[in-house]
C-alpha positions in Angstrom: 0.0 0.0 0.0 1.5 3.3 -1.0 2.0 6.0 1.6 0.1 4.6 4.5 0.2 7.9 6.4 -2.5 10.3 5.4 -1.8 13.8 6.7 -4.7 15.5 8.5 -4.9 19.1 7.9 -8.4 20.6 8.3 -8.1 24.2 7.1 -4.4 24.4 7.8 -2.2 25.4 4.8 0.7 23.6 6.4 -1.2 20.3 6.7 0.2 19.0 10.0 -0.6 15.6 11.3 -3.4 16.3 13.8 -2.2 15.5 17.3 1.3 15.0 16.2 2.9 18.4 16.9 3.5 17.8 20.6 4.8 14.3 20.0 7.2 15.6 17.3 8.6 18.1 19.8 9.2 15.4 22.4 12.9 15.0 23.4 14.8 11.9 22.3 18.0 10.4 23.7 18.3 7.2 21.6 18.5 8.6 18.1 21.5 6.6 17.1 20.0 3.3 18.4 16.8 4.0 16.5 18.7 4.9 13.4 20.9 1.7 13.6 17.8 -0.4 14.0 16.1 1.0 10.9 19.3 0.9 8.8 20.0 -2.7 9.8 16.4 -3.8 9.0 16.8 -2.5 5.5 20.3 -4.0 5.1 18.9 -7.4 6.1 15.7 -7.4 4.2 16.2 -5.5 1.0 16.0 -7.9 -1.9 18.7 -6.1 -4.0 22.2 -6.4 -2.5 23.2 -3.3 -4.4 20.3 -1.4 -2.6 19.2 0.1 -5.9 22.7 1.3 -6.6 23.0 3.1 -3.3 26.1 2.6 -1.1 24.2 1.7 2.0 27.3 1.7 4.3 28.1 5.3 3.2 24.5 6.3 3.9 25.0 5.1 7.5 28.3 6.9 7.9 26.8 10.2 6.6 23.5 10.3 8.5 24.1 8.4 11.7 25.8 11.5 13.4 22.7 13.6 12.6 20.5 10.9 14.2 22.7 10.8 17.3 22.5 14.6 17.6 18.7 14.8 17.1 17.1 16.5 20.1 13.4 15.8 19.2 11.4 13.1 17.6 10.6 15.4 14.7 14.3 15.9 14.0 15.0 12.2 14.2 12.1 11.4 11.8 13.6 13.8 9.3 16.9 12.0 9.4 15.2 8.6 9.1 13.1 9.8 6.2 16.2 11.1 4.5 17.8 7.7 4.9 15.0 5.7 3.3 14.5 8.4 0.7 18.0 7.7 -0.6 16.8 4.4 -2.0 14.5 6.3 -4.5 11.9 3.5 -4.3 8.3 3.3 -3.3 7.0 1.8 -0.1 9.7 3.2 2.2 8.5 5.7 4.9 8.5 6.5 8.6 5.1 6.3 10.3 4.8 8.4 13.5 3.8 6.3 16.6 0.8 8.6 17.2 -0.5 7.8 13.8 0.2 4.0 13.9 -1.3 3.6 17.4 -4.6 5.4 16.6 -7.6 3.1 17.4 -9.9 4.5 14.7 -9.5 6.7 11.7 -9.3 9.4 14.3 -11.3 10.2 17.4 -11.0 13.1 19.7 -12.7 14.1 23.0 -14.2 17.6 22.6 -16.8 19.7 24.3 -19.3 18.2 21.8 -18.2 14.6 22.6 -16.2 11.9 21.0 -16.0 12.6 17.2 -14.6 10.5 14.3 -12.8 11.7 11.2 -15.1 13.3 8.7 -15.3 13.7 4.9 -16.4 16.4 2.5 -17.9 13.7 0.3 -16.0 14.3 -2.9 -12.7 13.1 -4.5 -10.3 15.0 -6.7 -7.9 14.3 -9.5 -5.3 16.4 -11.2 -6.5 17.7 -14.6 -4.6 19.7 -17.2 -5.4 23.0 -15.5 -5.8 22.0 -11.8 -7.5 19.8 -9.3 -10.9 18.7 -10.5 -13.8 17.2 -8.6 -13.7 13.7 -10.1 -16.5 12.1 -8.0 -19.2 13.3 -5.6 -20.9 11.0 -3.1 -24.6 11.5 -3.8 -25.3 10.9 -0.1 -22.6 13.2 1.2 -22.4 16.8 2.3 -20.8 18.2 -0.8 -23.5 16.9 -3.1 -26.2 18.2 -0.8 -24.6 21.7 -1.1 -24.6 21.5 -4.9 -21.0 20.4 -5.7 -20.8 18.5 -8.9 -18.2 16.5 -10.9 -16.1 18.6 -13.2 -15.8 21.6 -10.9 -12.3 22.8 -10.3 -11.1 23.2 -6.7 -9.4 26.6 -6.4 -8.8 26.9 -2.7 -9.5 25.0 0.5 -9.6 26.8 3.9 -8.3 29.9 2.2 -5.2 28.0 0.9 -4.9 28.5 -2.9 -4.2 25.1 -4.5 -2.3 26.8 -7.3 0.4 27.7 -4.7 0.6 24.1 -3.5 0.7 22.7 -7.0 3.4 25.1 -8.0 5.7 23.8 -5.2 5.6 20.4 -6.9 8.7 20.2 -9.2 7.9 20.5 -12.8 10.5 17.7 -13.3 8.4 15.2 -11.4 7.2 12.2 -13.4 3.5 12.9 -14.3 2.1 10.0 -12.2 4.1 11.0 -9.2 3.0 14.6 -9.6 -0.6 13.5 -9.8 -0.4 11.3 -6.7 1.3 14.1 -4.7 -1.2 16.7 -5.8 -4.0 14.3 -4.7 -2.4 13.7 -1.4 -1.9 17.4 -0.8 -5.5 18.2 -1.7 -6.9 15.4 0.4 -4.9 16.5 3.4 -6.6 19.9 3.3 -10.0 18.3 3.2 -9.4 16.2 6.3 -11.1 17.0 9.6 -13.5 15.7 12.2 -17.3 15.1 11.7 -19.0 18.4 12.2 -16.0 20.5 11.2 -16.6 23.1 8.5 -14.2 23.5 5.7 -14.6 26.4 3.2 -13.9 25.3 -0.3 -13.7 27.6 -3.3 -14.7 26.1 -6.7 -14.8 27.2 -10.3 -18.1 25.7 -11.3 -19.4 24.5 -14.7 -20.1 28.1 -15.8 -16.6 29.2 -14.7 -18.1 31.1 -11.8 -16.1 31.2 -8.6 -18.1 30.1 -5.5 -17.1 29.4 -2.0 -19.1 26.7 -0.1 -18.7 26.0 3.6 -18.9 22.2 3.7 -19.7 20.5 7.0 -17.8 17.2 7.1 -19.9 14.1 7.4 -19.2 10.5 8.4 -16.6 8.5 6.5 -18.1 5.7 4.4 -17.0 2.1 4.9 -15.7 0.0 7.7 -12.8 1.3 9.8 -10.1 -1.4 10.0 -6.5 -1.8 11.1 -3.8 -4.2 9.8 -0.8 -4.9 11.9 1.2 -1.7 12.8 -0.3 0.3 10.0 -2.6 3.3 10.7 -6.4 2.6 10.7 -8.2 3.1 7.4 -11.8 3.1 6.2 -12.4 0.3 3.7 -15.4 0.8 1.3 -16.9 -1.5 -1.4 -20.0 -1.0 -3.4 -21.7 -2.7 -6.4 -24.6 -2.2 -8.7 -25.9 -3.2 -12.1 -26.0 -1.2 -15.3 -28.0 -1.9 -18.5 -26.1 -1.3 -21.7 -26.9 -2.5 -25.2 -29.3 -5.1 -24.0 -26.8 -6.6 -21.5 -26.4 -6.4 -17.8 -23.0 -5.2 -16.5 -22.1 -5.5 -12.9 -19.9 -2.7 -11.5 -17.9 -3.3 -8.3 -15.8 -0.5 -6.8 -13.5 -0.8 -3.8 -10.9 1.6 -2.4 -8.4 -0.6 -0.6 -7.2 -4.2 -0.2 -8.0 -5.1 3.4 -9.4 -8.4 4.7 -12.6 -6.8 6.0 -13.6 -6.4 2.3 -13.1 -10.0 1.3 -16.5 -11.2 2.3 -18.1 -8.2 0.8 -16.4 -8.9 -2.5 -17.5 -12.5 -2.4 -21.1 -11.3 -1.8 -20.8 -8.8 -4.7 -19.7 -11.6 -7.1 -22.6 -13.8 -5.9 -25.0 -11.0 -6.5 -23.6 -10.3 -10.0 -23.0 -14.0 -11.0 -25.9 -13.8 -13.5 -24.7 -10.5 -15.1 -23.4 -10.6 -18.6 -20.1 -8.8 -17.8 -18.3 -7.3 -14.8 -16.3 -4.0 -14.4 -14.0 -3.5 -11.5 -13.4 0.2 -10.7 -10.1 0.4 -8.7 -9.2 4.0 -9.4 -7.8 5.6 -6.3 -7.1 2.2 -4.7 -3.6 2.6 -3.2 -3.2 -1.1 -2.4 -3.1 -3.1 0.8 -2.7 -6.8 1.6 -1.0 -8.2 -1.5 -2.1 -11.8 -0.9 -5.8 -10.8 -1.4 -5.1 -10.4 -5.1 -4.9 -14.2 -5.5 -8.3 -14.8 -3.9 -10.0 -12.0 -5.8 -8.5 -13.2 -9.1 -9.9 -16.7 -8.4 -13.4 -15.3 -9.0 -12.4 -14.8 -12.7 -9.8 -17.5 -13.4 -10.6 -21.2 -13.7 -7.0 -22.4 -13.1 -4.3 -21.5 -10.7 -2.7 -19.1 -13.1 0.2 -16.9 -11.9 -0.4 -13.2 -11.5 3.4 -12.9 -11.1 6.0 -13.5 -8.5 7.5 -11.8 -5.5 11.3 -11.8 -5.6 12.9 -11.7 -2.2 16.6 -12.1 -1.2 15.9 -15.6 0.0 13.7 -16.8 -2.8 10.6 -16.2 -4.8 6.9 -16.6 -4.1 4.4 -17.2 -6.9 1.1 -15.3 -6.7 -1.3 -17.9 -8.0 -5.0 -17.4 -8.4 -7.2 -19.4 -6.2 -10.2 -20.5 -8.4 -13.5 -20.2 -6.5 -15.5 -23.4 -6.6 -18.2 -22.5 -4.1 -20.2 -19.4 -3.3 -20.9 -17.7 0.0 -23.6 -20.3 0.7 -21.2 -23.2 -0.1 -23.0 -24.0 -3.3 -20.9 -25.3 -6.2 -20.1 -22.6 -8.8 -17.5 -21.9 -11.4 -15.5 -18.7 -11.7 -17.2 -15.9 -13.6 -16.6 -16.4 -17.3 -18.1 -13.2 -18.8 -16.1 -10.2 -20.1 -14.1 -8.5 -17.4 -12.9 -4.9 -17.5 -10.8 -2.9 -15.0 -10.7 0.9 -14.6 -7.4 2.4 -13.2 -5.7 5.7 -12.8 -2.5 7.2 -11.4 -3.8 6.6 -7.9 -4.1 2.9 -8.5 -1.0 1.4 -6.9 0.6 -1.6 -5.2 -1.7 -4.6 -4.9 -4.1 -3.0 -7.4 -1.3 -3.0 -9.9 -0.4 -6.6 -9.2 -4.0 -7.6 -9.7 -4.8 -5.5 -12.8 -1.4 -6.2 -14.4 -1.7 -9.9 -13.8 -5.2 -10.3 -15.2 -4.3 -8.1 -18.2 -1.1 -10.1 -19.0 -3.1 -13.3 -18.8 -5.6 -12.0 -21.3 -8.5 -12.2 -18.8 -9.2 -8.5 -18.4 -9.1 -5.4 -20.5 -7.9 -2.3 -18.7 -9.2 1.3 -19.1 -8.2 4.7 -17.8 -4.8 6.1 -17.1 -1.3 4.7 -16.5 -1.1 3.4 -12.9 1.3 4.6 -10.2 4.2 2.1 -10.9 4.6 1.7 -7.1 4.2 -2.0 -6.4 6.9 -3.3 -4.1 5.7 -5.8 -1.4 6.3 -4.2 2.0 5.9 -4.7 5.7 5.7 -2.4 8.8 8.2 -2.9 11.7 8.2 -1.1 15.0 11.4 0.8 15.9 12.7 1.2 19.5 11.1 4.7 19.8 7.6 3.4 18.8 7.6 4.8 15.3 7.1 2.4 12.4 9.5 1.7 9.6 7.4 0.9 6.5 9.8 -0.8 4.1 9.7 -2.9 0.9 11.0 -6.5 1.2 10.7 -7.7 -2.4 10.4 -6.8 -6.1 7.4 -7.9 -8.0 7.3 -9.0 -11.7 4.2 -9.9 -13.7 3.4 -13.1 -15.5 5.6 -12.0 -18.4 8.6 -11.3 -16.2 8.1 -7.5 -16.5 8.5 -5.5 -13.3 5.5 -3.6 -12.1 7.5 -1.1 -10.1 8.2 2.0 -12.2 6.4 0.8 -15.3 3.0 0.3 -13.8 0.0 -1.0 -15.8 -0.6 0.6 -19.2 -4.3 0.6 -20.0 -5.5 -1.2 -23.2 -7.6 1.9 -23.8 -6.3 5.1 -22.4 -9.1 7.4 -21.2 -7.8 10.5 -19.4 -9.9 12.6 -17.1 -12.1 15.0 -19.1 -13.6 18.1 -17.4 -16.2 18.7 -20.1 -17.4 15.1 -19.8 -17.6 15.3 -16.0 -19.6 18.5 -16.3 -22.0 16.6 -18.6 -22.3 13.9 -15.9 -20.2 11.4 -17.8 -17.4 9.3 -16.3 -15.5 8.7 -19.5 -13.2 5.9 -18.3 -16.0 3.9 -16.5 -18.4 4.5 -19.4 -15.8 3.1 -21.9 -15.3 0.1 -19.8 -19.0 -0.6 -19.4 -19.6 -0.2 -23.1 -16.7 -2.6 -24.1 -17.8 -5.2 -21.5 -21.4 -5.1 -22.7 -20.5 -5.4 -26.4 -18.2 -8.3 -25.7 -20.9 -10.3 -23.9 -23.2 -12.4 -26.1 -26.7 -11.2 -26.3 -28.9 -13.6 -24.5 -32.5 -14.2 -25.7 -35.1 -14.2 -23.0 -38.5 -15.8 -23.5 
């Protein structure tokens, strides 16, 4: 899962991690020991003995004195982040203890009682001219206040997004720029239920309007995996009629065990559909092994999605064909057309899954080039309570092509289109549904 730490910012332009300022200023006396632990873990577990071309011993010699001299947890975290950043690879980060130890997405005692993290009810993507509203939850606060897909987000909490986007290097690879822009924007929209966040939009008529959005409850089930921070996992499905066929559409935003039973139930519900579309845009990954179980709903043999290459050996990611449904009745994996919709925020396990099914010829992929950040990784606790999130393997697809860096190239590229969004059309999803329907045989009903 890419970047498991989501910064909480509310209306702050600096986007601090809520509740983390006092912890970051706490004194430390064991900086060298913490540094040595993190450095040694990477030396022991990194699959590439050249460390991606980095002289790992030299990194220790250079940065250990700064870690030993660190006076606060914040200063030590900066040194540790610099260290893992030298590898220039995804899935290496330092997660603050206060974030990792949270028991929910976030709860805080206030005069109004215990409140959970809230949401504005819309998601954004970087378009050619700025951050666009890509989707609005029709049951959420933004929709109720008139916000619609295709609007451009100009400012949040008085913070102009143009200023934040301008600080992203023009030399950044486009997918990385898109991901960082999305993370930065999402941080400013974070707060607690009941908080009000003023957002300035450029609407469909190019009129500027500022709307004070009161954050509502986060959709999905809050879950926690190991030492990683808690997240909200959300899955939905529905049916669409197109060209005389029924197309099932399943969307889920993370790979966490809590969604496994929901995915099984969705497949059971859609087993009679003519085709299925999986919308995994914005799905940053999660538990890699789940890709094998999910793929088994669509593959009738234990085909390989690829292999995880560790220093001590390799592990094949083989599909687990599903032979029974949720009521233990005998079934066969779904055989109809299968399409996937991806974008630059589709990463890690999502790329393993999508790339594997594409390479096997089982699915056609629509949307935008994926993140190219697909290194299997684990979290380990450091002596000071912070978490070292680090990659332990490379992953190559069924053809032997690495997923890291390259990502998954859609069979049909469908970039975000503001004019289409303003018309109420989701171009990538619409293309996937249309293809899936036309690939399915027309069944005659009496």
